[in-house]
C-alpha positions as CSV (number, residue, x, y, z in Angstrom):
1,M,-102.4,41.9,-91.5
2,Q,-102.2,40.3,-88.0
3,G,-100.3,42.2,-85.4
4,S,-98.1,40.7,-82.6
5,F,-98.4,39.9,-79.2
6,C,-96.0,41.0,-76.2
7,Q,-94.0,38.2,-74.8
8,S,-93.9,39.9,-71.7
9,C,-97.7,41.2,-70.9
10,G,-99.4,39.2,-73.8
11,A,-101.1,42.3,-75.0
12,P,-101.6,42.8,-78.9
13,N,-99.7,45.6,-80.7
14,A,-99.9,46.9,-84.2
15,P,-98.0,45.1,-87.0
16,G,-94.3,46.2,-87.2
17,S,-94.3,47.4,-83.7
18,Q,-90.6,47.2,-82.1
19,F,-91.9,47.9,-78.4
20,C,-95.3,46.9,-76.5
21,A,-97.7,49.7,-76.4
22,Y,-98.5,48.6,-72.9
23,C,-95.4,47.6,-71.0
24,G,-92.6,48.8,-73.5
25,H,-91.0,45.4,-73.7
26,P,-89.3,44.9,-76.9
27,I,-91.4,42.8,-79.2
28,A,-89.6,39.9,-81.1
29,P,-90.2,40.0,-85.2
30,A,-93.0,37.7,-86.1
31,A,-92.0,34.4,-87.4
32,S,-92.3,33.5,-91.1
33,P,-95.7,31.9,-91.8
34,L,-95.6,28.4,-92.4
35,P,-96.1,27.2,-96.0
36,T,-99.9,26.2,-96.7
37,G,-100.9,22.7,-97.7
38,G,-100.0,20.1,-95.3
39,G,-97.9,22.0,-92.9
40,A,-98.7,21.7,-89.2
41,T,-100.6,24.2,-87.8
42,P,-98.7,26.3,-84.8
43,P,-100.3,25.8,-81.5
44,S,-102.6,28.4,-80.1
45,P,-102.2,29.8,-76.5
46,A,-103.5,28.0,-73.8
47,G,-107.1,28.4,-73.4
48,G,-107.2,30.2,-77.0
49,G,-106.4,33.9,-75.2
50,Y,-103.3,35.9,-74.5
51,P,-100.3,34.5,-72.7
52,T,-100.6,34.6,-69.0
53,P,-98.5,37.5,-67.9
54,Y,-96.2,37.0,-65.0
55,Y,-96.6,38.9,-61.7
56,P,-94.0,39.0,-59.0
57,P,-95.1,37.7,-55.4
58,S,-96.5,40.8,-53.1
59,G,-95.2,41.5,-49.6
60,P,-91.9,42.5,-48.0
61,G,-88.8,40.8,-49.2
62,P,-86.4,39.1,-47.0
63,R,-83.9,42.1,-46.7
64,R,-87.1,44.3,-45.5
65,S,-88.2,41.6,-43.1
66,S,-84.7,41.5,-41.5
67,R,-84.9,45.3,-41.0
68,L,-88.2,45.2,-39.1
69,L,-86.7,42.2,-36.9
70,I,-83.9,44.5,-36.0
71,V,-86.1,47.6,-35.3
72,A,-88.3,45.5,-33.2
73,V,-85.3,44.2,-31.2
74,V,-83.9,47.8,-30.6
75,V,-87.3,48.7,-29.5
76,I,-87.8,46.1,-26.9
77,V,-84.3,46.5,-25.5
78,I,-85.1,50.4,-25.1
79,V,-88.1,49.3,-23.3
80,I,-86.5,47.0,-20.7
81,I,-83.7,49.7,-20.0
82,A,-86.2,52.3,-19.4
83,A,-88.2,49.8,-17.0
84,G,-84.9,49.0,-15.1
85,L,-84.1,52.6,-14.8
86,A,-87.5,53.5,-13.4
87,I,-87.4,50.5,-11.1
88,V,-83.7,51.7,-9.6
89,F,-85.3,55.3,-9.2
90,L,-88.4,53.8,-7.2
91,L,-86.2,51.9,-5.2
92,S,-83.7,54.6,-4.5
93,S,-86.4,57.4,-3.7
94,S,-86.3,56.2,-0.1
95,S,-82.8,57.4,0.3
96,F,-83.2,61.1,0.4
97,P,-80.9,62.9,2.7
98,V,-82.0,63.8,6.5
99,Q,-80.0,66.8,7.9
100,V,-80.7,67.5,11.5
101,D,-78.5,70.4,12.5
102,Q,-79.5,70.7,16.1
103,I,-81.5,68.5,18.5
104,N,-83.5,70.4,21.4
105,I,-84.5,68.2,24.3
106,Y,-86.7,69.8,27.2
107,S,-89.1,68.7,29.8
108,P,-92.0,70.7,31.0
109,D,-92.7,68.4,33.9
110,N,-89.2,68.3,35.1
111,V,-88.4,64.7,34.1
112,C,-84.8,63.8,35.1
113,G,-84.4,67.4,36.5
114,M,-84.2,68.9,33.3
115,N,-87.1,71.5,34.0
116,S,-88.4,73.3,30.5
117,T,-85.0,74.4,29.7
118,F,-84.0,73.2,26.0
119,T,-80.7,71.2,26.0
120,A,-79.4,71.4,22.6
121,F,-77.1,68.9,21.1
122,T,-75.5,68.4,17.7
123,G,-77.6,66.7,15.3
124,F,-77.1,63.7,13.1
125,N,-77.1,63.1,9.2
126,S,-79.3,60.0,8.1
127,T,-81.6,58.9,5.3
128,T,-85.3,58.7,5.1
129,G,-86.8,55.9,7.0
130,A,-83.8,55.2,8.7
131,N,-83.2,54.1,12.2
132,E,-80.5,56.3,14.1
133,T,-79.6,55.4,18.1
134,F,-77.5,57.8,19.8
135,Q,-76.6,59.0,23.3
136,F,-77.0,62.4,25.0
137,P,-76.1,63.8,28.3
138,M,-78.2,64.8,31.1
139,P,-76.3,67.0,33.3
140,N,-79.2,67.4,35.8
141,Y,-79.9,63.8,36.1
142,N,-81.9,62.7,39.3
143,S,-82.3,58.9,39.8
144,S,-85.2,59.3,42.0
145,T,-87.1,61.6,39.7
146,C,-85.9,60.3,36.1
147,T,-89.0,58.3,35.2
148,I,-89.5,59.0,31.7
149,Q,-92.6,57.3,30.4
150,H,-92.8,58.6,26.7
151,V,-90.4,60.8,24.3
152,S,-92.5,62.7,21.7
153,T,-91.6,65.3,19.0
154,N,-93.3,68.0,17.4
155,T,-91.1,67.9,14.2
156,T,-93.1,66.4,11.6
157,G,-92.1,62.9,10.4
158,F,-89.7,61.8,13.1
159,S,-90.8,59.2,15.6
160,V,-89.1,57.9,18.8
161,P,-89.9,54.2,19.2
162,E,-87.2,53.4,21.9
163,A,-85.6,55.4,24.9
164,Q,-83.6,54.1,27.8
165,V,-82.7,56.1,31.0
166,P,-80.0,55.9,32.3
167,F,-77.8,54.6,29.5
168,M,-74.8,55.2,31.8
169,I,-74.2,57.1,34.9
170,Q,-70.7,58.7,35.3
171,G,-71.0,59.9,38.8
172,G,-72.9,63.0,40.8
173,S,-75.9,64.0,39.0
174,Y,-74.7,63.3,35.5
175,G,-76.0,60.7,33.2
176,W,-76.7,59.5,29.8
177,M,-79.6,58.7,27.9
178,N,-79.8,56.3,24.9
179,I,-82.5,57.0,22.3
180,T,-83.6,55.7,19.0
181,I,-85.1,58.1,16.4
182,V,-86.8,56.9,13.2
183,S,-86.3,59.8,10.5
184,P,-89.1,60.6,8.3
185,N,-89.9,59.4,4.9
186,S,-88.9,62.5,2.9
187,S,-85.7,64.8,3.0
188,F,-85.5,67.0,6.2
189,S,-82.9,69.8,6.8
190,G,-83.5,71.6,10.1
191,T,-83.9,71.2,13.9
192,L,-85.5,68.4,15.8
193,Y,-87.5,68.9,19.0
194,L,-87.8,66.2,21.6
195,E,-90.0,66.4,24.7
196,L,-89.5,64.2,27.8
197,Q,-92.6,63.3,29.6
């Protein structure tokens, strides 16, 4: 007695089987045989073999693809934000505070009648790399001896690119100096020492 074929996977099964022994799909009862003698012969499966089973297409479905696209967009946005924050940090890293509590000015060569005595002034607040121009008084100013050629500093990081003497004379031996100081490229807190030469 011939068994029946599974309509789902095409596998042969024993006669009378209600479910496929391979895929578990219900098996339809076999059709009644055609009467012999002059009846039409039922068509055989294509190629003489079992029916070709159906296999669903492989690969991610549309829902999975959309999720992957959303994840990729989120990652790109995070990378852009992180790069922007890094650029902002690098641009702002040159603005660290410079706190000068006191400026000590002296002249070992008696320039402007200052001798080698320290003349202390109130400092200034600045930022790294900034130019600050200010005036300070010279109580022993002497126009005949005040020939400043150079101003230097032994405080690391500062530079003095410009000095003008006198900036203003108020009478007698009292004058003012106009000076520009460039702050260092890193944060600083302390006393600035300037030497007139």
